C-alpha positions in Angstrom: 56.9 103.3 155.9 56.1 107.0 156.6 52.7 106.6 154.9 52.0 103.6 157.1 52.9 105.5 160.2 50.6 108.3 159.1 47.6 106.0 158.7 48.3 104.2 161.9 48.4 107.5 163.8 45.2 108.6 162.1 43.3 105.5 163.1 44.8 105.5 166.6 46.9 102.4 166.3 50.3 103.9 166.6 52.1 102.8 169.8 49.4 100.3 170.7 50.2 96.7 171.6 49.6 93.7 169.4 46.2 92.9 171.1 45.1 96.5 171.4 41.5 97.1 170.4 41.0 99.9 167.8 38.1 101.4 166.0 38.9 102.9 162.5 37.1 106.1 162.0 35.6 106.5 158.5 36.9 110.0 158.4 40.4 108.8 158.9 40.1 106.4 156.0 38.5 108.9 153.8 41.2 111.5 154.4 44.1 109.2 153.4 45.3 110.1 149.9 46.3 106.5 148.9 44.0 103.6 148.5 43.3 101.9 152.0 40.8 99.3 153.1 40.0 96.9 155.9 39.3 93.3 155.1 38.9 90.0 157.0 40.6 86.7 156.4 38.0 85.8 153.8 38.8 88.8 151.7 35.6 90.6 152.6 36.1 94.4 152.7 34.5 96.1 155.7 35.7 99.6 155.2 37.6 101.6 152.5 38.2 105.1 151.2 37.3 106.4 147.8 40.8 105.9 146.4 40.4 102.2 147.0 37.2 101.8 144.9 38.8 100.1 142.0 40.8 97.8 144.3 37.7 96.9 146.3 35.6 96.2 143.2 38.3 93.9 141.9 38.5 92.1 145.3 34.7 91.6 145.5 34.7 90.3 141.9 37.4 87.8 142.8 39.8 89.3 140.2 42.5 89.8 142.9 42.5 86.6 145.0 45.9 87.6 146.3 44.4 90.2 148.6 42.4 87.8 150.6 45.3 85.3 150.8 47.7 88.0 152.0 45.2 89.2 154.7 44.7 85.7 155.9 48.5 85.2 156.2 49.0 88.5 158.1 46.2 87.7 160.6 47.4 84.2 161.1 51.0 85.2 161.6 50.3 88.4 163.4 52.8 90.2 161.2 52.6 92.6 158.3 52.8 91.2 154.8 53.8 92.8 151.5 52.0 91.7 148.3 52.1 93.0 144.7 48.9 92.6 142.8 47.5 93.5 139.3 44.1 95.2 139.2 42.3 95.6 135.9 41.2 99.2 135.2 39.4 101.1 132.5 42.7 102.7 131.4 44.7 99.5 131.7 46.1 97.2 134.3 47.2 98.9 137.6 50.0 97.5 139.6 49.6 97.9 143.4 52.1 97.2 146.2 50.0 96.1 149.3 51.2 96.6 152.9 48.9 94.4 155.0 48.8 95.1 158.7 46.9 92.7 161.1 44.4 94.3 163.5 43.4 93.1 166.9 39.8 92.5 165.9 40.7 89.7 163.4 40.8 92.0 160.4 43.7 93.7 158.6 44.5 97.1 157.3 45.5 97.1 153.6 47.4 100.1 152.4 47.9 100.1 148.6 50.6 102.0 146.6 50.2 102.4 142.9 53.6 101.3 141.5 52.6 101.0 137.8 54.7 103.9 136.7 57.7 102.8 138.7 57.4 99.2 137.4 57.0 100.5 133.8 60.0 102.7 134.2 62.1 99.9 135.6 61.0 97.6 132.7 61.8 100.3 130.2 65.2 100.8 131.7 65.9 97.1 131.6 64.7 97.0 128.0 66.7 100.0 127.1 69.9 98.6 128.6 69.3 95.3 126.7 68.6 97.2 123.5 71.8 99.2 123.9 73.7 96.0 124.6 72.3 94.4 121.5 73.0 97.4 119.3 76.6 97.6 120.5 77.1 93.9 119.8 75.5 94.2 116.3 77.3 97.3 115.3 80.7 96.2 116.6 82.8 93.1 117.1 83.8 93.9 120.6 83.5 96.5 123.3 86.2 97.4 125.8 87.1 99.6 128.7 90.6 100.8 129.6 91.4 101.3 133.3 93.6 103.9 135.0 96.7 101.8 134.5 96.1 101.7 130.7 95.2 98.0 130.5 91.9 96.4 129.5 89.6 96.4 132.5 86.7 95.0 130.5 86.2 93.2 127.1 83.0 91.9 125.7 82.2 88.4 126.9 82.7 86.9 123.5 86.3 88.2 123.3 88.0 89.9 120.4 90.0 88.8 117.3 90.1 85.2 118.5 91.2 86.1 122.0 88.9 85.4 124.9 87.9 88.2 127.2 90.0 86.7 130.1 93.0 86.6 127.8 92.8 90.3 127.2 91.7 91.7 130.6 94.8 93.1 132.4 96.8 93.4 129.2 97.9 96.6 127.4 96.4 97.5 124.0 100.0 97.9 122.6 100.4 94.2 122.9 97.8 93.8 120.1 98.3 96.9 118.0 100.6 96.6 115.0 103.0 99.6 114.6 102.5 101.5 111.4 104.9 104.3 110.4 103.2 107.7 110.7 100.1 106.3 112.3 99.2 106.4 116.0 97.5 103.0 116.4 96.9 103.6 120.1 95.0 106.9 119.7 91.6 105.3 120.4 92.9 103.8 123.7 94.9 106.8 125.0 93.2 110.0 123.6 91.7 112.6 125.9 89.1 113.4 123.3 86.3 111.3 121.7 87.6 109.3 118.7 85.4 108.0 115.9 86.4 105.3 113.4 90.2 105.4 113.8 91.7 102.7 111.6 93.9 100.4 113.7 95.8 97.2 112.6 95.9 94.5 115.3 97.1 91.0 115.7 94.6 88.1 115.8 95.1 85.2 118.1 96.3 83.1 115.1 98.9 85.7 114.2 97.1 87.2 111.2 96.6 90.9 110.8 93.2 92.5 111.3 92.0 96.0 110.4 89.5 97.4 112.9 87.7 100.8 113.2 87.9 102.0 116.8 85.6 104.5 118.4 86.0 105.6 122.0 85.3 108.2 124.7 87.5 109.1 127.6 86.4 108.4 131.2 86.9 111.3 133.6 86.8 111.4 137.4 85.1 114.0 139.5 88.0 116.4 139.0 87.9 116.0 135.2 91.1 113.9 135.1 91.2 111.0 132.7 90.9 107.6 134.3 90.5 105.4 131.3 88.3 105.0 128.2 85.5 103.0 126.8 85.0 102.1 123.2 84.1 99.6 120.5 86.0 98.1 117.6 84.5 96.8 114.3 86.6 94.3 112.3 86.7 95.7 108.7 89.4 93.3 107.4 87.2 91.7 104.8 85.9 95.1 103.7 89.4 96.4 103.3 90.4 93.3 101.4 87.5 93.8 99.1 88.4 97.5 98.7 92.0 96.6 97.9 90.9 93.9 95.4 88.6 96.4 93.7 91.3 99.0 93.6 93.7 96.5 92.1 91.1 95.4 89.5 90.5 99.1 88.6 94.2 99.6 88.2 94.5 96.5 86.0 91.6 97.8 83.9 93.2 101.2 83.6 96.6 99.7 82.5 94.9 97.3 80.1 92.9 100.2 78.6 96.1 102.1 78.2 97.7 99.2 76.3 94.6 98.5 74.2 94.3 102.1 73.2 98.0 102.2 72.3 97.5 99.3 70.0 94.3 100.5 68.4 95.7 104.0 67.7 98.4 102.4 65.4 97.5 102.8 61.7 100.1 100.5 60.3 99.5 96.9 61.4 103.2 96.2 61.2 103.8 98.6 64.0 101.0 97.3 66.2 103.0 94.7 68.1 106.0 97.1 68.6 103.7 99.6 70.3 102.1 96.8 72.3 105.5 95.6 73.6 106.4 99.1 74.7 103.1 99.8 76.3 103.0 96.5 78.2 106.6 96.9 79.5 105.8 100.4 80.7 102.5 99.4 82.3 104.1 96.5 84.2 107.2 98.4 85.2 109.2 95.7 83.3 112.7 96.1 81.8 111.5 94.7 78.5 108.8 92.8 76.6 108.9 90.3 73.7 106.0 89.4 71.5 106.0 86.4 69.2 103.8 85.1 66.4 103.2 81.4 66.0 103.6 79.6 62.7 103.7 75.9 61.7 107.4 75.9 62.2 107.2 77.5 65.7 107.3 80.8 67.4 108.8 83.8 65.4 109.9 87.1 67.0 107.4 89.8 66.1 108.4 92.7 68.4 110.8 93.5 71.3 111.2 96.5 73.6 113.8 97.2 76.2 116.2 94.7 77.9 115.1 91.1 77.5 116.5 87.7 78.1 116.7 84.5 76.1 113.1 83.4 75.6 113.9 79.9 74.3 113.1 78.2 77.6 109.9 80.2 77.9 108.7 79.2 74.5 109.7 75.6 75.1 107.6 75.6 78.3 104.5 76.5 76.2 104.5 73.0 74.7 102.9 71.8 78.0 101.6 74.9 79.7 100.0 78.2 78.7 102.0 80.2 81.2 105.6 80.5 82.4 107.2 82.2 85.4 110.7 81.7 86.5 114.3 82.9 86.7 116.3 82.8 83.4 119.9 84.0 83.7 119.7 87.3 85.6 116.1 88.0 84.7 112.6 87.2 86.0 110.4 86.1 83.1 106.6 86.1 83.0 105.0 84.8 79.9 101.7 83.5 78.4 100.6 82.2 75.1 98.2 84.2 73.0 95.1 82.7 71.4 92.4 83.5 69.0 89.3 81.3 69.2 91.1 78.8 71.4 94.0 78.4 68.8 97.5 79.5 69.9 98.8 82.2 67.6 101.6 83.7 69.5 103.1 84.5 72.9 104.2 87.4 75.1 107.0 87.5 77.7 107.9 90.4 80.0 111.2 90.7 81.9 112.6 92.3 85.0 115.9 92.0 86.9 116.1 89.1 89.3 117.0 91.6 92.0 113.6 93.3 91.7 110.4 92.3 93.4 108.9 89.0 92.1 105.8 89.1 89.9 102.6 89.6 91.9 99.1 88.2 91.3 97.9 91.5 89.7 100.8 91.4 87.2 100.0 87.8 86.4 96.4 88.6 85.7 97.3 91.7 83.6 99.7 89.7 81.5 97.0 87.2 80.7 94.6 90.0 79.9 97.2 91.5 77.6 97.8 88.1 76.0 94.1 88.0 75.1 94.5 91.4 73.4 97.7 90.4 71.6 95.9 87.3 70.4 93.3 89.5 68.7 96.1 91.8 67.3 98.0 88.8 65.9 94.9 87.6 64.1 94.3 91.1 62.7 97.8 91.3 61.5 97.5 87.8 59.9 94.3 88.9 58.2 96.0 92.0 56.9 98.9 90.0 55.6 96.5 87.6 53.8 94.6 90.4 52.2 97.9 92.1 51.3 99.2 88.9 49.8 96.0 88.4 47.8 96.2 91.9 46.5 99.9 91.6 45.6 100.3 88.0 44.3 99.1 86.0 41.4 96.5 83.6 42.4 97.8 80.7 40.3 101.6 80.9 40.8 101.9 82.8 44.0 104.3 85.2 42.4 104.1 89.0 42.5 101.3 90.3 40.3 101.9 93.2 37.8 101.0 96.0 40.3 103.1 94.6 43.2 106.1 93.9 40.9 106.2 97.5 39.5 105.7 99.0 42.9 108.6 97.1 44.3 110.7 97.6 41.2 110.2 101.4 41.4 111.6 101.4 45.0 114.5 99.2 44.1 115.4 101.2 41.0 115.4 104.4 43.0 117.8 102.8 45.4 120.2 101.9 42.6 121.1 105.6 42.1 122.3 105.8 45.7 124.0 102.4 45.9 125.7 102.7 42.5 125.1 99.0 41.8 124.1 97.0 38.7 120.8 95.1 38.2 119.2 93.2 35.4 115.6 93.1 34.2 114.4 90.1 32.2 111.1 89.8 30.4 109.9 86.3 29.9 107.3 85.4 27.3 106.1 81.9 26.6 106.2 80.6 23.0 103.1 78.7 21.6 101.3 78.8 24.9 97.9 79.5 23.3 98.2 76.1 21.5 98.6 74.4 24.9 95.2 75.7 26.0 93.5 75.0 22.7 94.7 71.4 22.5 94.9 70.3 26.2 92.6 72.7 27.9 93.1 75.5 30.4 93.8 73.1 33.3 96.9 71.8 31.4 97.8 75.3 30.6 97.7 76.2 34.3 100.0 73.3 35.0 102.4 74.6 32.4 102.4 78.1 34.0 103.2 76.5 37.4 106.1 74.6 35.8 107.4 77.9 34.4 107.3 79.4 37.9 109.3 76.5 39.3 112.0 77.1 36.6 112.2 80.8 37.4 112.4 80.2 41.1 115.1 77.6 40.6 117.5 80.1 39.0 116.8 83.1 41.1 117.6 84.1 44.7 115.3 85.2 47.6 116.4 88.8 47.1 115.4 88.8 43.4 111.9 89.7 42.2 109.7 87.3 40.1 106.3 88.2 38.8 103.6 86.9 36.5 102.6 90.1 34.6 99.5 88.4 33.1 98.7 85.5 30.7 102.0 83.9 29.6 104.2 86.9 30.5 106.7 86.9 33.4 109.3 89.3 34.6 112.5 88.9 36.7 114.6 91.5 38.5 118.0 90.2 39.4 119.3 92.4 42.3 123.0 93.4 41.9 123.4 91.3 38.7 125.7 92.5 35.9 125.6 91.5 32.3 127.6 88.3 32.8 125.4 87.0 35.5 122.2 87.9 33.6 123.5 86.0 30.5 124.3 82.9 32.6 120.8 83.0 34.2 119.2 83.2 30.8 121.1 80.3 29.5 120.3 78.2 32.5 116.5 79.0 32.2 116.5 78.2 28.5 118.1 74.9 29.2 115.6 74.1 31.9 112.8 75.1 29.6 113.2 71.8 27.8 111.0 70.4 30.7 108.1 72.4 29.2 107.9 70.2 26.1 105.5 67.8 27.8 102.9 70.6 27.8 103.3 71.4 24.1 100.2 71.5 21.9 102.1 70.0 19.0 105.6 68.7 18.3 106.4 71.3 15.6 105.2 74.1 17.9 106.8 73.3 21.3 106.2 75.3 24.5 109.4 77.3 25.0 110.3 80.8 26.3 111.7 84.0 24.9 113.8 86.3 27.1 114.5 90.0 26.8 117.3 91.3 29.0 118.1 94.9 30.0 121.1 95.4 32.3 121.2 98.7 34.3 124.7 100.2 34.4 125.2 102.5 37.3 127.7 104.5 35.1 125.0 105.1 32.5 122.0 106.7 34.2 118.6 106.0 32.8 115.0 106.2 33.8 112.9 103.2 34.8 110.8 103.6 31.7 113.9 103.5 29.6 115.0 100.3 31.2 111.5 98.7 30.8 111.5 99.7 27.1 114.9 98.2 26.4 113.9 94.9 28.0 110.6 94.8 26.1 112.3 95.6 22.8 114.8 92.9 23.4 112.1 90.3 24.1 110.2 91.1 21.0 113.4 90.9 19.0 113.7 87.3 20.1 110.1 86.7 19.0 110.8 88.1 15.6 114.0 86.1 15.2 112.5 82.7 15.9 111.7 82.5 19.6 113.2 80.2 22.3 116.2 82.4 22.9 117.3 85.5 24.8 118.4 88.9 23.6 120.5 91.4 25.5 119.2 95.0 25.1 121.5 97.5 23.6 123.0 97.9 20.1 126.5 97.0 21.3 125.6 93.5 22.5 124.6 90.7 20.1 122.7 87.6 21.1 125.0 84.6 21.8 124.1 81.7 19.4 
């Protein structure tokens, strides 16, 4: 308005009436710093200063029709008009704000103001505000402002944590914040200092808990006193859940690694499951652990550690399910079958008091992981036992072979000196066995050897040792047997040897057996070699005297007819 008054004064129009005649001096137009021109209702320019050259050119070229229209309206109405027009220029489009003043001679004075910069700044400001708003919405889940009374004065239009903005405005943050021991969950809303990424647990509209990171800055009045705060919150519940799940997975892997290493560090396979039971119980914080191996006749205990309950119900449940969890007596049981290549080969069961915390998901997963490792360990043990059995048994009869028999005999003989007990060693040699092979073939000979095995097993106990030393030679060790028992056993086996006649190569040379017996007397110490020699000599004495009999070693005892 001040610029308009200056030009009106310069041209002699100030203070004149509406119909006053005025003549614009060229000098007055030329001296005005802003673009100014005089035009008629048709848009024809009659006078202008140098600053209006670009505007005049655009009007004459018809590029700014709005000037002529605005002048016509001002003349017709007899009142000033304001118009904003865009004028092309060599450096880009120029935005002019036109003040159009009607003159008494039927023309109008047009005073132009370059508002390009102002418009650009305004647009930039609007764009900047929108950009800031967009970034806030992208980088956070909701923004808020706390008023002087400590309640929400503003919340993002889309609301927060399932609550609408209207539901939150006027309410205190404490109504949403979940109290945590040792943690000030309200610090972002009450602090006098800027807060960045404070972890706060809040309640969602559906009652679930949510973890948010809150950042805020205090609002101060002119005197520097706090009058509220502004901030944003970002919901990181899913991120925290993922972090927690990853931490639990890492912990399970650490515990499983501990258990696996404990198993693999064991040299003796027979101790492998004992170590596994202890390591599993300790890793799970259980009171005890049981490990079973599966055979055709069911589950057999293989290892136990700590305090455990009756696993019968657990094992029975495995008939229909691979897992078990429940209360048995005063204990909480958690069990799983073990497999190797999809076949069940055992089971594991861990225990804790029923007063303790129930089993969690991580513990269930860990037990299944351990069960997989135990399945591998059970298979390794079974393979070891098979190899050991092959190396210690006779392939035809399944009895101890020579090496295994004498290894075990050595251990038992050494124990006799401590226990002061008797025992009997019997050498068994078949009579006329070569003729069986010569007449009937080796297959029939093998059947005869198996029949001999059955006789020996029939008249011995599980604690006794039976071995096939090679060819047609066998040996027995009767644990705790004195001379009387040894003689009775020899008589029984000779009587049963009559069943071997069916394998004989000829009637006059029947298949029978000769027995040499040496009884160890605890009161008469001797070496193992001495005992073996006495039994061997007794057996060959029977051979020399006609076979199919037994002989008791020692000069004081004669063979019973």
